[in-house]
N, C-alpha and C positions, 0 to 999 in steps of 0.2 A: 156262242165268246166265249170264251176262257175266264174263268172263276179261281182266283186264287187271296189267300187273305196273305195284307199286309200285319210283318210285323210287330208287335206292338215295339215300344221305347214306354217299357214302366218304372218311375220317379215317385223317389219318394219324396213330398212335398208339406209337414209337419205333421200336429197330430190337433184331433179334434179334443171342442173342452170338454170332454170328457174322458181323453187323454190316448184314447184308442188312434192311431195313429194312422195317417193315409199315403194310401197310391195312385198316384194318373198316370196315364199313357196317352205322352203331348199327338201319338198318330193320329187313334181316333178320336182326342177326345173326350175321354170319358174315364172313371172311376176303375182303380184297379187292387179294390181293398175288400172283403168279405167282411162283415158282423164283427167281429174276435179283434178283423183288425191285422186280418195275416195278409199278405200280397200274394195278388192271387198269375197263376203263368200266363194268361190274357187278362187283355180290358172285358168292362161287358157292354161294350158298346152292340147295337142291337145293328146297325145301317154297318160293318162291316163290307161288303161286297161292293153297296156305296161309292167308299172308299180305293176300294182296287181300281172303279174302275176308267183305261185312260178316259179325257175329253177332246178334246180333239176344237182347237179355239182356228179358230182363223181371221186375219189381220181385216181388217175393211177402213176405210180414212169414213170419217163423219163430213159430209159435204157445210151441212145447213142445220140446226133442229132446230121447230118452231116449240114453242108450247101456250097452247092457248088456255086460257084459265073463262071458260062460258059462266056459269054465274055460282061466284065462292059463298054463299050462305046457302044455298042447294046442293052439290055435290065443290067438298074440298078435295079432290083427286085433280089437279090438273089431266088436260090431252096430251099427248106425248104425239 
């Protein structure tokens, strides 16, 4: 599997209450500024490899679905 990084899309989003500017990467949903508010070249996302992987989604038709609530007082999570 080939690993590559998706390029960050860093934008200015405003200032914190203490006056430090904030930058945000809309691709990786992560901050992109240091402690002093300087804009970084790449965001601080730790999981860039996960965003780079392509997901193969196959369309399937759901005929019917049956949700069973056994005893809602003991287990509030339904069985599908």
